[in-house]
DSSP file (Angstrom, degrees, kcal/mol; ACC not computed):
  #  RESIDUE AA STRUCTURE BP1 BP2  ACC     N-H-->O    O-->H-N    N-H-->O    O-->H-N    TCO  KAPPA ALPHA  PHI   PSI    X-CA   Y-CA   Z-CA
    1    1 A X              0   0    0      0, 0.0     2,-0.1     0, 0.0     0, 0.0   0.000 360.0 360.0 360.0 141.5   74.2   67.8  111.5
    2    2 A X     >  -     0   0    0      1,-0.1     4,-1.9     0, 0.0     5,-0.2  -0.451 360.0-101.4 -92.7 174.7   73.3   66.7  108.1
    3    3 A X  H  > S+     0   0    0      1,-0.2     4,-2.4     2,-0.2     5,-0.2   0.863 119.3  53.6 -63.8 -39.4   74.2   68.5  104.9
    4    4 A X  H  > S+     0   0    0      1,-0.2     4,-2.3     2,-0.2    -1,-0.2   0.892 108.3  49.7 -68.5 -36.7   70.7   69.9  104.4
    5    5 A X  H  > S+     0   0    0      2,-0.2     4,-2.1     1,-0.2    -1,-0.2   0.895 111.7  49.4 -67.4 -38.2   70.6   71.4  107.9
    6    6 A X  H  X S+     0   0    0     -4,-1.9     4,-2.1     2,-0.2    -2,-0.2   0.912 110.6  49.9 -64.5 -42.4   74.0   73.0  107.3
    7    7 A X  H  X S+     0   0    0     -4,-2.4     4,-2.1     1,-0.2    -2,-0.2   0.898 109.5  51.8 -63.0 -41.6   72.8   74.4  104.0
    8    8 A X  H  X S+     0   0    0     -4,-2.3     4,-2.3     1,-0.2    -1,-0.2   0.909 109.5  49.2 -63.2 -43.3   69.7   75.8  105.6
    9    9 A X  H  X S+     0   0    0     -4,-2.1     4,-2.3     1,-0.2    -1,-0.2   0.891 110.0  51.4 -62.0 -40.2   71.7   77.6  108.2
   10   10 A X  H  X S+     0   0    0     -4,-2.1     4,-2.6     2,-0.2    -1,-0.2   0.888 109.7  50.0 -63.8 -39.1   74.0   79.0  105.6
   11   11 A X  H  X S+     0   0    0     -4,-2.1     4,-2.7     2,-0.2    -2,-0.2   0.923 110.4  50.0 -66.1 -44.7   71.0   80.4  103.7
   12   12 A X  H  X S+     0   0    0     -4,-2.3     4,-2.3     2,-0.2    -2,-0.2   0.901 112.8  46.5 -62.1 -40.9   69.6   82.0  106.8
   13   13 A X  H  X S+     0   0    0     -4,-2.3     4,-2.5     2,-0.2    -1,-0.2   0.926 113.0  49.3 -66.0 -44.6   72.9   83.6  107.6
   14   14 A X  H  X S+     0   0    0     -4,-2.6     4,-2.3     1,-0.2    -2,-0.2   0.878 111.4  49.5 -61.9 -39.0   73.3   84.8  104.1
   15   15 A X  H  X S+     0   0    0     -4,-2.7     4,-2.4     2,-0.2    -1,-0.2   0.909 111.0  49.3 -64.9 -42.5   69.8   86.2  104.0
   16   16 A X  H  X S+     0   0    0     -4,-2.3     4,-2.4     1,-0.2    -2,-0.2   0.908 111.7  49.1 -64.9 -40.5   70.3   88.0  107.3
   17   17 A X  H  X S+     0   0    0     -4,-2.5     4,-2.2     2,-0.2    -1,-0.2   0.898 111.3  49.3 -65.8 -40.0   73.6   89.5  106.0
   18   18 A X  H  X S+     0   0    0     -4,-2.3     4,-2.1     2,-0.2    -2,-0.2   0.903 111.2  49.9 -66.0 -41.1   71.9   90.6  102.7
   19   19 A X  H  X S+     0   0    0     -4,-2.4     4,-1.9     2,-0.2    -2,-0.2   0.924 111.1  48.9 -61.1 -46.2   69.1   92.2  104.7
   20   20 A X  H  X S+     0   0    0     -4,-2.4     4,-2.0     1,-0.2    -2,-0.2   0.883 110.2  51.9 -60.3 -39.6   71.6   94.0  106.9
   21   21 A X  H  X S+     0   0    0     -4,-2.2     4,-0.7     1,-0.2    -1,-0.2   0.877 110.6  47.8 -66.6 -39.0   73.5   95.2  103.9
   22   22 A X  H  < S+     0   0    0     -4,-2.1     4,-0.4     1,-0.2    -1,-0.2   0.838 116.8  42.6 -71.9 -32.1   70.4   96.6  102.3
   23   23 A X  H  X S+     0   0    0     -4,-1.9     4,-1.6    -5,-0.2    -2,-0.2   0.761  97.1  77.2 -83.5 -27.5   69.3   98.4  105.5
   24   24 A X  H  X S+     0   0    0     -4,-2.0     4,-2.9     1,-0.2     5,-0.2   0.840  85.4  57.3 -62.5 -39.4   72.6   99.8  106.5
   25   25 A X  H  X S+     0   0    0     -4,-0.7     4,-2.7     1,-0.2     5,-0.2   0.951 110.5  42.6 -60.1 -47.7   73.0  102.7  104.1
   26   26 A X  H  > S+     0   0    0     -4,-0.4     4,-2.3     1,-0.2    -1,-0.2   0.896 116.2  49.4 -66.2 -33.7   69.7  104.5  105.2
   27   27 A X  H  X S+     0   0    0     -4,-1.6     4,-2.6     2,-0.2    -1,-0.2   0.928 112.4  47.9 -67.7 -43.2   70.5  103.8  108.8
   28   28 A X  H  X S+     0   0    0     -4,-2.9     4,-3.0     2,-0.2     5,-0.3   0.923 111.8  49.2 -63.3 -45.2   74.0  105.2  108.4
   29   29 A X  H  X S+     0   0    0     -4,-2.7     4,-2.6    -5,-0.2     5,-0.2   0.921 113.4  47.1 -61.0 -44.5   72.8  108.3  106.6
   30   30 A X  H  X S+     0   0    0     -4,-2.3     4,-1.8    -5,-0.2    -2,-0.2   0.926 114.8  45.7 -63.7 -45.1   70.2  108.9  109.3
   31   31 A X  H  X S+     0   0    0     -4,-2.6     4,-1.3     2,-0.2    -2,-0.2   0.923 115.0  46.4 -65.3 -45.8   72.7  108.4  112.1
   32   32 A X  H  <>S+     0   0    0     -4,-3.0     5,-2.1     1,-0.2     4,-0.3   0.892 110.9  52.0 -67.8 -38.3   75.4  110.5  110.5
   33   33 A X  H ><5S+     0   0    0     -4,-2.6     3,-1.2    -5,-0.3    -1,-0.2   0.875 105.5  56.8 -63.4 -34.6   73.0  113.3  109.7
   34   34 A X  H 3<5S+     0   0    0     -4,-1.8    -1,-0.2     1,-0.3    -2,-0.2   0.842 105.4  50.9 -63.0 -33.4   71.9  113.2  113.4
   35   35 A X  T 3<5S-     0   0    0     -4,-1.3    -1,-0.3    -3,-0.3    -2,-0.2   0.437 120.9-109.6 -86.6   1.9   75.5  113.8  114.4
   36   36 A X  T < 5S+     0   0    0     -3,-1.2     2,-0.6    -4,-0.3    -3,-0.2   0.658  71.0 139.3  84.2  16.1   75.7  116.8  112.1
   37   37 A X      < -     0   0    0     -5,-2.1    -1,-0.3     2,-0.0    -2,-0.1  -0.840  55.5-119.6 -96.0 123.2   78.0  115.3  109.5
   38   38 A X    >>  -     0   0    0     -2,-0.6     4,-1.2     1,-0.1     3,-0.7  -0.339  12.3-129.7 -65.2 140.6   77.0  116.3  105.9
   39   39 A X  H 3> S+     0   0    0      1,-0.2     4,-2.0     2,-0.2     5,-0.2   0.832 104.1  64.6 -57.4 -35.9   76.1  113.4  103.6
   40   40 A X  H 3> S+     0   0    0      1,-0.2     4,-1.9     2,-0.2    -1,-0.2   0.887 100.6  51.3 -59.8 -39.1   78.4  114.7  100.9
   41   41 A X  H <> S+     0   0    0     -3,-0.7     4,-2.2     1,-0.2    -1,-0.2   0.888 109.7  49.6 -67.3 -36.3   81.5  114.2  103.1
   42   42 A X  H  X S+     0   0    0     -4,-1.2     4,-2.8     2,-0.2    -1,-0.2   0.819 105.7  56.1 -70.7 -29.6   80.5  110.6  103.8
   43   43 A X  H  X S+     0   0    0     -4,-2.0     4,-2.4     2,-0.2    -1,-0.2   0.924 109.2  47.5 -65.9 -43.3   80.0  109.8  100.2
   44   44 A X  H  X S+     0   0    0     -4,-1.9     4,-2.3     2,-0.2    -2,-0.2   0.937 113.6  47.4 -62.4 -44.8   83.5  111.0   99.5
   45   45 A X  H  X S+     0   0    0     -4,-2.2     4,-2.4     1,-0.2    -2,-0.2   0.917 112.3  49.3 -63.4 -44.0   84.8  108.9  102.4
   46   46 A X  H  X S+     0   0    0     -4,-2.8     4,-2.7     1,-0.2    -1,-0.2   0.898 110.6  51.1 -62.1 -40.5   82.9  105.8  101.3
   47   47 A X  H  X S+     0   0    0     -4,-2.4     4,-2.5     2,-0.2    -1,-0.2   0.903 110.9  47.7 -64.6 -41.7   84.1  106.2   97.8
   48   48 A X  H  X S+     0   0    0     -4,-2.3     4,-2.3     2,-0.2    -2,-0.2   0.908 113.2  47.7 -65.7 -40.9   87.7  106.4   99.0
   49   49 A X  H  X S+     0   0    0     -4,-2.4     4,-2.5     2,-0.2    -2,-0.2   0.923 112.8  49.3 -62.2 -46.6   87.3  103.4  101.3
   50   50 A X  H  X S+     0   0    0     -4,-2.7     4,-2.3     2,-0.2    -2,-0.2   0.920 111.3  49.5 -60.0 -45.2   85.7  101.4   98.5
   51   51 A X  H  X S+     0   0    0     -4,-2.5     4,-2.2     1,-0.2    -1,-0.2   0.913 110.9  49.4 -63.0 -42.8   88.5  102.3   96.0
   52   52 A X  H  X S+     0   0    0     -4,-2.3     4,-2.8     1,-0.2    -1,-0.2   0.923 110.4  50.5 -63.2 -42.9   91.1  101.3   98.5
   53   53 A X  H  X S+     0   0    0     -4,-2.5     4,-2.6     1,-0.2    -2,-0.2   0.898 110.2  50.5 -61.3 -40.8   89.4   98.0   99.1
   54   54 A X  H  X S+     0   0    0     -4,-2.3     4,-2.2     2,-0.2    -1,-0.2   0.905 111.3  48.4 -63.5 -41.3   89.2   97.3   95.4
   55   55 A X  H  X S+     0   0    0     -4,-2.2     4,-2.7     2,-0.2    -2,-0.2   0.933 112.1  48.2 -62.7 -48.6   92.9   98.1   95.0
   56   56 A X  H  X S+     0   0    0     -4,-2.8     4,-2.3     1,-0.2    -2,-0.2   0.918 111.4  51.1 -60.9 -43.5   93.8   95.8   97.9
   57   57 A X  H  X S+     0   0    0     -4,-2.6     4,-2.0    -5,-0.2    -1,-0.2   0.914 111.6  47.2 -57.6 -44.1   91.6   93.0   96.4
   58   58 A X  H  X S+     0   0    0     -4,-2.2     4,-2.7     1,-0.2    -2,-0.2   0.905 111.2  50.9 -67.2 -42.6   93.3   93.4   93.0
   59   59 A X  H  X S+     0   0    0     -4,-2.7     4,-2.5     2,-0.2    -1,-0.2   0.876 109.6  50.3 -64.2 -35.4   96.8   93.4   94.6
   60   60 A X  H  X S+     0   0    0     -4,-2.3     4,-2.4     2,-0.2    -1,-0.2   0.911 111.0  50.2 -67.0 -41.8   96.0   90.2   96.6
   61   61 A X  H  X S+     0   0    0     -4,-2.0     4,-2.1     2,-0.2    -2,-0.2   0.922 112.7  45.5 -61.7 -46.2   94.8   88.6   93.4
   62   62 A X  H  X S+     0   0    0     -4,-2.7     4,-2.5     2,-0.2     5,-0.2   0.914 111.8  52.4 -63.5 -43.9   97.9   89.6   91.5
   63   63 A X  H  X S+     0   0    0     -4,-2.5     4,-2.3     1,-0.2    -2,-0.2   0.908 109.4  49.3 -60.0 -42.5  100.1   88.4   94.4
   64   64 A X  H  X S+     0   0    0     -4,-2.4     4,-1.8     1,-0.2    -1,-0.2   0.901 111.6  49.7 -63.8 -40.5   98.4   85.0   94.4
   65   65 A X  H  X S+     0   0    0     -4,-2.1     4,-0.7     1,-0.2    -2,-0.2   0.899 112.4  46.2 -65.4 -39.8   98.9   84.6   90.7
   66   66 A X  H >< S+     0   0    0     -4,-2.5     3,-0.6     1,-0.2    -1,-0.2   0.873 112.0  51.9 -70.4 -36.3  102.5   85.5   90.8
   67   67 A X  H 3< S+     0   0    0     -4,-2.3    -1,-0.2     1,-0.2    -2,-0.2   0.827 103.9  57.7 -68.9 -30.9  103.0   83.1   93.8
   68   68 A X  H 3<        0   0    0     -4,-1.8    -1,-0.2     1,-0.2    -2,-0.2   0.706 360.0 360.0 -72.5 -19.7  101.4   80.3   91.9
   69   69 A X    <<        0   0    0     -4,-0.7    -1,-0.2    -3,-0.6    -2,-0.2   0.477 360.0 360.0 -78.3 360.0  104.0   80.6   89.1
């Protein structure tokens, strides 16, 4: 494979992932509502998960900076 073919495949994968990310919230809400779980509860859960991921990301960044010293 040449570099341009590789770049094109990366773009296609990135585009597909972005499309999936844009579509997933409405699909998740529809699916969860179908199972009888209120949206308010999922907003709280998603916020907690997002906050935990941000904290983990920051801790990894701090750990790498301390390790580099």
